[in-house]
Every structure is written in C-alpha cells, then in structure tokens.
C-alpha positions in Angstrom: 66.3 54.0 53.1 65.5 54.7 56.5 67.7 51.9 57.7 70.4 53.8 56.4 69.6 57.0 58.0 69.7 56.2 61.5 73.4 56.3 62.3 73.4 59.8 60.6 70.5 60.9 62.6 71.9 59.8 65.8 75.0 61.5 64.4 73.6 64.6 63.8 71.7 64.7 67.3 74.9 63.7 69.2 76.7 67.1 67.3 73.5 69.3 67.9 74.0 68.2 71.6 77.8 68.9 71.3 77.4 72.2 70.2 74.7 73.4 72.6 77.0 72.0 75.2 79.9 74.2 74.5 77.1 77.3 73.7 75.9 77.0 77.5 79.8 77.6 79.1 80.9 76.2 81.8 79.9 77.2 85.2 83.1 79.1 85.7 82.2 81.5 82.8 80.3 84.9 83.4 78.5 84.8 80.7 75.2 84.3 81.0 75.6 84.4 85.1 74.9 87.5 87.0 78.1 89.5 88.2 78.6 89.7 91.9 80.5 91.8 94.3 83.4 90.3 94.9 87.2 91.0 95.6 89.1 93.2 97.7 88.8 97.3 98.4 90.3 100.3 99.5 88.2 103.2 100.5 89.9 106.8 99.1 87.0 108.8 98.9 83.6 109.0 101.3 81.3 111.6 101.8 78.1 111.0 103.5 74.7 114.0 104.2 77.5 115.7 106.6 79.7 115.9 103.7 83.5 114.9 102.5 84.6 112.2 105.2 88.5 113.2 105.4 90.5 109.6 105.6 93.5 111.3 106.4 95.3 108.5 107.3 92.9 105.9 108.0 93.0 102.4 106.1 89.0 101.6 105.5 88.7 97.9 103.9 86.0 96.0 102.3 86.0 92.3 101.0 83.3 90.5 99.1 84.4 86.6 100.1 82.3 84.2 102.0 81.6 86.9 104.9 81.4 91.0 103.7 84.3 92.6 105.8 87.1 94.8 106.3 88.9 97.2 109.0 87.1 100.5 109.2 90.0 102.4 110.5 90.6 101.2 113.9 88.4 98.0 114.1 87.1 95.4 112.3 83.7 94.8 111.1 81.3 92.4 109.1 77.7 93.0 107.5 75.6 91.0 105.6 75.1 92.5 102.0 72.8 91.2 99.2 72.4 91.8 95.8 74.8 94.1 93.6 76.0 95.4 91.6 73.0 97.4 91.6 70.7 97.4 93.8 72.3 96.4 97.2 71.0 95.6 101.2 73.6 96.0 104.0 72.1 94.2 107.2 73.8 93.5 110.1 76.8 95.1 110.7 78.7 94.6 113.7 82.7 95.6 114.6 85.2 95.0 117.5 85.5 98.0 119.8 88.7 98.7 120.1 90.1 102.4 120.6 92.8 103.9 118.5 94.8 106.4 117.9 95.0 108.8 116.1 91.4 109.3 117.7 90.5 111.0 114.2 90.5 107.6 112.8 87.8 107.0 115.3 85.3 110.0 113.6 86.1 108.2 110.1 85.4 105.1 111.4 82.1 105.8 113.2 81.0 107.5 109.7 82.2 105.1 107.7 80.4 102.2 108.6 77.4 104.7 109.1 77.5 105.4 105.8 78.4 101.7 104.4 74.9 100.6 106.5 73.0 102.8 104.3 74.7 101.9 101.4 71.7 101.3 98.9 73.6 100.8 95.4 77.1 99.4 94.2 78.5 99.2 90.7 81.6 99.2 89.2 83.4 101.9 87.8 86.4 100.9 85.7 88.8 99.1 88.0 87.1 100.8 91.3 83.6 99.8 93.2 81.1 102.5 93.9 78.8 101.9 97.2 75.9 104.9 97.3 72.7 105.5 98.8 70.7 108.5 100.2 73.7 111.5 100.2 76.2 108.8 100.1 79.3 107.9 97.8 81.9 105.7 99.1 84.6 105.2 95.9 87.1 101.7 96.8 90.1 100.5 94.6 91.5 97.3 94.3 93.3 96.6 97.5 96.9 95.7 96.7 97.8 95.4 100.6 99.6 98.6 100.7 99.2 100.8 103.5 99.7 101.1 107.4 97.9 99.1 110.4 96.6 101.4 113.0 97.4 101.6 116.4 95.5 99.6 118.0 94.7 100.1 121.9 92.0 97.5 124.0 89.3 99.8 125.5 90.6 98.3 128.7 93.8 99.3 129.3 94.3 96.7 131.5 93.4 93.8 129.3 96.2 92.6 126.6 94.8 92.7 123.0 94.6 89.0 121.3 97.7 87.8 119.8 99.9 90.4 122.1 100.2 88.2 125.5 96.4 87.6 125.9 92.7 86.9 125.1 90.8 89.7 125.9 89.9 91.8 122.8 89.4 91.0 119.3 91.6 92.8 117.1 92.0 92.2 113.0 94.0 88.9 112.0 96.4 91.0 110.5 97.7 93.3 113.1 100.5 93.1 113.9 101.3 93.6 117.4 104.0 96.4 118.5 107.5 95.1 119.9 
C-alpha cells in the first residue's frame, strides 16, 4: 500500500507547491507589497504657515521615479524622499538657480520648496496626492503634461541658457528655448 501511495503523495506535494506559488503573487503584484510614492504630479493648491500660496500661472511639478524632483515654478529641483505613503522624510533639496518672469513665480517657488522640504506625511486621496507637515498642505493631481512652461532667464544675462546656444546655466530639460 505504501508503495502505491508514493506517486499520490508526490502529486499532492506538487499541487500544494503550485497553489502556494499562485498565492504569493508575482513581483509586479501590489498585493502584499508596501505601496510606494510614484508618478508625475502637478501642484493645484498649497498652503504654509503664512497661509495660502497663490499659484497664479506658476506650474509646479513633482515626479517620483528613480530620482525625485520636478519644476518649482522656475527652476528644476531634486530631493531625497524616504518613506510614504504615510510618514516621509524629505532631505537634500537642491535646485537650479535661474531667475524667471513673472517675478511672482520666484516667490511661489521659494515657498513651495520650503514647504516641500518640511513635508512629513504623504497620502493618496482619490486620484490625488497630498503632502502635509506642520502648517503645510500641498495638493497634487496627476500631471497630464498640460500647462505653460515658465519663461526662464539666466541669472547672469551675459551667459546663454543651456540648449539655447550655450552651455552656461542648467535648466529644465523640457524647457523650449524662445525662437
């Protein structure tokens, strides 16, 4: 009797192993894996300790890919963001140093980058992303690529902008040089 049950036992073990493999899911499944911050976002509403940050026509983006960064109304920026959704830590925020027109966008940029650097929580809400911290709320929607690029001018007007006939200052690689 034992002799005849060996193939049956081997088959049962193989079926259990196969069933467990299906339960574990593939490495691409979100089931059982922690959710991470990802995607491209555009800022639609912002506030800090001083109150609402009036975005006007400023376009502020944030992308979570191999690197985290975007355009902060005028300049490109990058940062290290650890954690999330939930608690996050934002460090090493760096940016290019171009002036831009209208000048109001520079104020939006300064306040946004300060608030972004002090963000301590991130959560998905519906189709949006919200970053919060002490007196900080940054609301983002998915970035569909729409919007107007800022008008960039070099910090030193005698130096041409990269991609516009020279290699002095660095700008957002998506910036289209004036014709």
